[in-house]
Structure formats: structure tokens, C-alpha cells
A tleap script that builds the chain and sets N, CA, C and O, in Angstrom:
source leaprc.protein.ff14SB
mol = sequence {
  NMET ASP HIE VAL ARG ASP ASP LEU SER ALA
  TYR LEU ASP GLY ALA LEU ALA SER ALA GLU
  ARG ALA VAL VAL ASP ALA HIE LEU ALA GLY
  CYS ALA THR CYS ARG GLY ALA ALA ALA GLU
  LEU ARG LEU THR ALA ARG LEU ILE ALA ALA
  VAL PRO LEU PRO LEU PRO SER ARG ARG LEU
  VAL PRO ALA LEU ALA PRO ARG PHE ALA CTRP
}
set mol.1.N position { 24.489 -9.836 18.485 }
set mol.1.CA position { 23.236 -9.179 18.852 }
set mol.1.C position { 22.233 -9.363 17.720 }
set mol.1.O position { 22.603 -9.282 16.549 }
set mol.2.N position { 20.975 -9.609 18.052 }
set mol.2.CA position { 19.923 -9.753 17.048 }
set mol.2.C position { 19.657 -8.407 16.385 }
set mol.2.O position { 19.857 -7.345 16.974 }
set mol.3.N position { 19.207 -8.487 15.163 }
set mol.3.CA position { 18.845 -7.261 14.453 }
set mol.3.C position { 17.560 -6.678 15.044 }
set mol.3.O position { 16.773 -7.388 15.669 }
set mol.4.N position { 17.365 -5.387 14.839 }
set mol.4.CA position { 16.227 -4.683 15.439 }
set mol.4.C position { 15.211 -4.228 14.390 }
set mol.4.O position { 14.438 -3.301 14.631 }
set mol.5.N position { 15.215 -4.873 13.244 }
set mol.5.CA position { 14.329 -4.447 12.154 }
set mol.5.C position { 12.867 -4.378 12.571 }
set mol.5.O position { 12.143 -3.488 12.125 }
set mol.6.N position { 12.421 -5.294 13.414 }
set mol.6.CA position { 11.016 -5.289 13.834 }
set mol.6.C position { 10.654 -4.037 14.626 }
set mol.6.O position { 9.484 -3.660 14.692 }
set mol.7.N position { 11.644 -3.398 15.221 }
set mol.7.CA position { 11.396 -2.209 16.044 }
set mol.7.C position { 11.680 -0.896 15.316 }
set mol.7.O position { 11.442 0.177 15.869 }
set mol.8.N position { 12.183 -0.966 14.090 }
set mol.8.CA position { 12.624 0.257 13.424 }
set mol.8.C position { 11.492 1.245 13.150 }
set mol.8.O position { 11.673 2.446 13.348 }
set mol.9.N position { 10.352 0.779 12.709 }
set mol.9.CA position { 9.252 1.717 12.433 }
set mol.9.C position { 8.839 2.459 13.694 }
set mol.9.O position { 8.686 3.680 13.683 }
set mol.10.N position { 8.660 1.721 14.774 }
set mol.10.CA position { 8.288 2.350 16.043 }
set mol.10.C position { 9.398 3.289 16.515 }
set mol.10.O position { 9.121 4.360 17.054 }
set mol.11.N position { 10.640 2.891 16.317 }
set mol.11.CA position { 11.791 3.713 16.688 }
set mol.11.C position { 11.754 5.045 15.933 }
set mol.11.O position { 11.883 6.114 16.531 }
set mol.12.N position { 11.576 4.964 14.614 }
set mol.12.CA position { 11.580 6.175 13.797 }
set mol.12.C position { 10.356 7.046 14.049 }
set mol.12.O position { 10.407 8.260 13.853 }
set mol.13.N position { 9.263 6.436 14.481 }
set mol.13.CA position { 8.049 7.188 14.810 }
set mol.13.C position { 8.090 7.768 16.218 }
set mol.13.O position { 7.188 8.509 16.607 }
set mol.14.N position { 9.125 7.441 16.986 }
set mol.14.CA position { 9.214 7.915 18.361 }
set mol.14.C position { 8.246 7.210 19.286 }
set mol.14.O position { 7.834 7.765 20.304 }
set mol.15.N position { 7.876 5.975 18.932 }
set mol.15.CA position { 6.857 5.249 19.690 }
set mol.15.C position { 7.435 4.232 20.670 }
set mol.15.O position { 6.681 3.497 21.306 }
set mol.16.N position { 8.737 4.179 20.800 }
set mol.16.CA position { 9.341 3.235 21.744 }
set mol.16.C position { 9.548 3.896 23.099 }
set mol.16.O position { 9.780 5.101 23.195 }
set mol.17.N position { 9.458 3.086 24.133 }
set mol.17.CA position { 9.804 3.557 25.478 }
set mol.17.C position { 11.296 3.870 25.492 }
set mol.17.O position { 12.048 3.370 24.656 }
set mol.18.N position { 11.717 4.687 26.429 }
set mol.18.CA position { 13.119 5.119 26.450 }
set mol.18.C position { 14.088 3.947 26.561 }
set mol.18.O position { 15.158 3.981 25.953 }
set mol.19.N position { 13.742 2.920 27.318 }
set mol.19.CA position { 14.636 1.761 27.444 }
set mol.19.C position { 14.751 1.018 26.114 }
set mol.19.O position { 15.840 0.594 25.727 }
set mol.20.N position { 13.624 0.863 25.417 }
set mol.20.CA position { 13.651 0.190 24.113 }
set mol.20.C position { 14.417 1.025 23.097 }
set mol.20.O position { 15.168 0.494 22.280 }
set mol.21.N position { 14.217 2.336 23.159 }
set mol.21.CA position { 14.930 3.235 22.245 }
set mol.21.C position { 16.437 3.142 22.472 }
set mol.21.O position { 17.211 3.159 21.514 }
set mol.22.N position { 16.849 3.045 23.716 }
set mol.22.CA position { 18.275 2.925 24.028 }
set mol.22.C position { 18.854 1.642 23.450 }
set mol.22.O position { 19.983 1.636 22.959 }
set mol.23.N position { 18.088 0.557 23.504 }
set mol.23.CA position { 18.549 -0.716 22.935 }
set mol.23.C position { 18.739 -0.569 21.426 }
set mol.23.O position { 19.745 -1.017 20.874 }
set mol.24.N position { 17.768 0.060 20.763 }
set mol.24.CA position { 17.869 0.239 19.313 }
set mol.24.C position { 19.023 1.179 18.980 }
set mol.24.O position { 19.775 0.914 18.043 }
set mol.25.N position { 19.179 2.273 19.728 }
set mol.25.CA position { 20.303 3.193 19.516 }
set mol.25.C position { 21.631 2.454 19.596 }
set mol.25.O position { 22.499 2.622 18.740 }
set mol.26.N position { 21.780 1.640 20.624 }
set mol.26.CA position { 23.031 0.895 20.808 }
set mol.26.C position { 23.253 -0.075 19.659 }
set mol.26.O position { 24.373 -0.225 19.172 }
set mol.27.N position { 22.190 -0.726 19.230 }
set mol.27.CA position { 22.326 -1.679 18.134 }
set mol.27.C position { 22.701 -0.963 16.838 }
set mol.27.O position { 23.585 -1.412 16.109 }
set mol.28.N position { 22.030 0.148 16.556 }
set mol.28.CA position { 22.316 0.881 15.328 }
set mol.28.C position { 23.749 1.403 15.294 }
set mol.28.O position { 24.350 1.511 14.226 }
set mol.29.N position { 24.289 1.723 16.456 }
set mol.29.CA position { 25.667 2.212 16.520 }
set mol.29.C position { 26.656 1.173 16.005 }
set mol.29.O position { 27.716 1.525 15.487 }
set mol.30.N position { 26.315 -0.103 16.146 }
set mol.30.CA position { 27.253 -1.142 15.741 }
set mol.30.C position { 26.810 -2.014 14.586 }
set mol.30.O position { 27.516 -2.960 14.234 }
set mol.31.N position { 25.662 -1.730 13.982 }
set mol.31.CA position { 25.143 -2.611 12.929 }
set mol.31.C position { 24.843 -1.809 11.662 }
set mol.31.O position { 23.843 -1.095 11.582 }
set mol.32.N position { 25.718 -1.941 10.691 }
set mol.32.CA position { 25.543 -1.223 9.431 }
set mol.32.C position { 24.294 -1.686 8.686 }
set mol.32.O position { 23.649 -0.890 8.002 }
set mol.33.N position { 23.954 -2.949 8.812 }
set mol.33.CA position { 22.768 -3.477 8.128 }
set mol.33.C position { 21.508 -2.781 8.625 }
set mol.33.O position { 20.687 -2.336 7.824 }
set mol.34.N position { 21.354 -2.688 9.922 }
set mol.34.CA position { 20.163 -2.043 10.491 }
set mol.34.C position { 20.191 -0.530 10.298 }
set mol.34.O position { 19.139 0.087 10.135 }
set mol.35.N position { 21.378 0.077 10.314 }
set mol.35.CA position { 21.472 1.517 10.015 }
set mol.35.C position { 20.988 1.781 8.594 }
set mol.35.O position { 20.288 2.760 8.337 }
set mol.36.N position { 21.367 0.899 7.675 }
set mol.36.CA position { 20.913 1.026 6.291 }
set mol.36.C position { 19.408 0.869 6.178 }
set mol.36.O position { 18.751 1.617 5.453 }
set mol.37.N position { 18.861 -0.105 6.895 }
set mol.37.CA position { 17.408 -0.315 6.884 }
set mol.37.C position { 16.694 0.906 7.453 }
set mol.37.O position { 15.656 1.315 6.932 }
set mol.38.N position { 17.235 1.485 8.510 }
set mol.38.CA position { 16.637 2.680 9.109 }
set mol.38.C position { 16.692 3.852 8.130 }
set mol.38.O position { 15.736 4.619 8.021 }
set mol.39.N position { 17.804 3.987 7.423 }
set mol.39.CA position { 17.932 5.061 6.438 }
set mol.39.C position { 16.914 4.886 5.312 }
set mol.39.O position { 16.328 5.863 4.846 }
set mol.40.N position { 16.705 3.647 4.877 }
set mol.40.CA position { 15.714 3.384 3.830 }
set mol.40.C position { 14.306 3.729 4.310 }
set mol.40.O position { 13.515 4.300 3.559 }
set mol.41.N position { 13.994 3.386 5.553 }
set mol.41.CA position { 12.673 3.715 6.101 }
set mol.41.C position { 12.479 5.226 6.209 }
set mol.41.O position { 11.401 5.739 5.910 }
set mol.42.N position { 13.527 5.938 6.638 }
set mol.42.CA position { 13.439 7.408 6.721 }
set mol.42.C position { 13.174 8.007 5.342 }
set mol.42.O position { 12.328 8.888 5.188 }
set mol.43.N position { 13.910 7.513 4.336 }
set mol.43.CA position { 13.732 8.011 2.979 }
set mol.43.C position { 12.319 7.719 2.479 }
set mol.43.O position { 11.672 8.585 1.889 }
set mol.44.N position { 11.851 6.515 2.711 }
set mol.44.CA position { 10.500 6.145 2.289 }
set mol.44.C position { 9.463 7.053 2.934 }
set mol.44.O position { 8.537 7.514 2.266 }
set mol.45.N position { 9.611 7.311 4.222 }
set mol.45.CA position { 8.670 8.189 4.925 }
set mol.45.C position { 8.698 9.597 4.340 }
set mol.45.O position { 7.650 10.221 4.177 }
set mol.46.N position { 9.894 10.103 4.023 }
set mol.46.CA position { 10.001 11.443 3.422 }
set mol.46.C position { 9.350 11.480 2.041 }
set mol.46.O position { 8.656 12.439 1.702 }
set mol.47.N position { 9.574 10.439 1.250 }
set mol.47.CA position { 8.982 10.396 -0.088 }
set mol.47.C position { 7.457 10.332 -0.025 }
set mol.47.O position { 6.769 11.005 -0.792 }
set mol.48.N position { 6.940 9.529 0.883 }
set mol.48.CA position { 5.486 9.427 1.039 }
set mol.48.C position { 4.907 10.759 1.503 }
set mol.48.O position { 3.860 11.189 1.018 }
set mol.49.N position { 5.584 11.408 2.440 }
set mol.49.CA position { 5.098 12.692 2.953 }
set mol.49.C position { 5.099 13.771 1.871 }
set mol.49.O position { 4.320 14.722 1.941 }
set mol.50.N position { 5.971 13.627 0.872 }
set mol.50.CA position { 6.072 14.630 -0.185 }
set mol.50.C position { 4.991 14.479 -1.253 }
set mol.50.O position { 4.793 15.390 -2.058 }
set mol.51.N position { 4.297 13.357 -1.273 }
set mol.51.CA position { 3.249 13.144 -2.276 }
set mol.51.C position { 2.022 13.960 -1.874 }
set mol.51.O position { 1.503 13.799 -0.770 }
set mol.52.N position { 1.563 14.827 -2.759 }
set mol.52.CA position { 0.388 15.632 -2.407 }
set mol.52.C position { -0.866 14.763 -2.351 }
set mol.52.O position { -1.036 13.833 -3.140 }
set mol.53.N position { -1.726 15.088 -1.409 }
set mol.53.CA position { -2.989 14.369 -1.307 }
set mol.53.C position { -3.910 14.822 -2.434 }
set mol.53.O position { -4.018 16.019 -2.701 }
set mol.54.N position { -4.564 13.891 -3.085 }
set mol.54.CA position { -5.479 14.296 -4.157 }
set mol.54.C position { -6.720 14.974 -3.582 }
set mol.54.O position { -7.212 14.599 -2.517 }
set mol.55.N position { -7.205 15.952 -4.287 }
set mol.55.CA position { -8.439 16.618 -3.877 }
set mol.55.C position { -9.621 15.814 -4.405 }
set mol.55.O position { -9.592 15.334 -5.538 }
set mol.56.N position { -10.645 15.667 -3.598 }
set mol.56.CA position { -11.812 14.932 -4.079 }
set mol.56.C position { -12.534 15.718 -5.178 }
set mol.56.O position { -12.481 16.947 -5.225 }
set mol.57.N position { -13.183 15.001 -6.027 }
set mol.57.CA position { -13.973 15.611 -7.087 }
set mol.57.C position { -15.072 16.475 -6.474 }
set mol.57.O position { -15.582 16.167 -5.396 }
set mol.58.N position { -15.430 17.542 -7.154 }
set mol.58.CA position { -16.524 18.396 -6.677 }
set mol.58.C position { -17.838 17.629 -6.645 }
set mol.58.O position { -18.762 18.002 -5.922 }
set mol.59.N position { -17.919 16.576 -7.415 }
set mol.59.CA position { -19.143 15.774 -7.473 }
set mol.59.C position { -19.231 14.762 -6.340 }
set mol.59.O position { -20.282 14.153 -6.139 }
set mol.60.N position { -18.157 14.574 -5.605 }
set mol.60.CA position { -18.134 13.535 -4.577 }
set mol.60.C position { -19.145 13.797 -3.462 }
set mol.60.O position { -19.959 12.928 -3.147 }
set mol.61.N position { -19.100 14.977 -2.870 }
set mol.61.CA position { -19.991 15.260 -1.737 }
set mol.61.C position { -21.459 15.185 -2.153 }
set mol.61.O position { -22.240 14.524 -1.468 }
set mol.62.N position { -21.869 15.835 -3.244 }
set mol.62.CA position { -23.278 15.699 -3.640 }
set mol.62.C position { -23.673 14.251 -3.952 }
set mol.62.O position { -24.815 13.857 -3.717 }
set mol.63.N position { -22.747 13.473 -4.471 }
set mol.63.CA position { -23.063 12.083 -4.795 }
set mol.63.C position { -23.208 11.232 -3.538 }
set mol.63.O position { -24.010 10.298 -3.512 }
set mol.64.N position { -22.445 11.545 -2.503 }
set mol.64.CA position { -22.480 10.749 -1.274 }
set mol.64.C position { -23.486 11.259 -0.249 }
set mol.64.O position { -23.939 10.495 0.603 }
set mol.65.N position { -23.838 12.525 -0.319 }
set mol.65.CA position { -24.711 13.128 0.695 }
set mol.65.C position { -26.004 12.351 0.925 }
set mol.65.O position { -26.382 12.164 2.081 }
set mol.66.N position { -26.699 11.891 -0.109 }
set mol.66.CA position { -27.943 11.147 0.149 }
set mol.66.C position { -27.733 9.863 0.958 }
set mol.66.O position { -28.640 9.414 1.658 }
set mol.67.N position { -26.579 9.296 0.864 }
set mol.67.CA position { -26.297 8.060 1.609 }
set mol.67.C position { -26.136 8.315 3.102 }
set mol.67.O position { -26.342 7.419 3.920 }
set mol.68.N position { -25.767 9.541 3.448 }
set mol.68.CA position { -25.511 9.865 4.847 }
set mol.68.C position { -26.576 10.775 5.443 }
set mol.68.O position { -26.441 11.216 6.584 }
set mol.69.N position { -27.609 11.056 4.705 }
set mol.69.CA position { -28.677 11.930 5.202 }
set mol.69.C position { -29.443 11.217 6.311 }
set mol.69.O position { -29.669 10.008 6.249 }
set mol.70.N position { -29.834 11.975 7.314 }
set mol.70.CA position { -30.579 11.394 8.439 }
set mol.70.C position { -31.996 11.465 8.099 }
set mol.70.O position { -32.842 11.038 8.885 }
savepdb mol mol.pdb
quit
């Protein structure tokens, strides 16, 4: 069976149709390589989600406001 790496992001995001998801589920059940890749993607997503978003400088809005004034 071909690897499903191209579908893993969509799979983990819940963006696959149920039939496609079933194909990936079946493949992951028997493929340690793709299970490992899926685990790495899950970890990466968790790490990215844990990074706090930087707050913009207080000077940002006053500096940009004239550019967007009508």
C-alpha cells in the first residue's frame, strides 16, 4: 500500500471526507512509518499552538492609522 503522507495534514485537521479518512485510518493501522509521521505532525501542531502570540507595540496602531484613514 502507498504511504499516506500527502493526506496526513488534512487527516489530522479533520478535513478529509469520511471515505478518505477511512483509507488513512486503515493505512495507519498497518504502517509504522506513517504512524510516526502522524505523531510528529501532532507534536508539531501542539508545540506551535503553545507559542504565545506576540502583542503588537503600542506604537503600531498610531503609526499605521494614517495609512488606512479614509
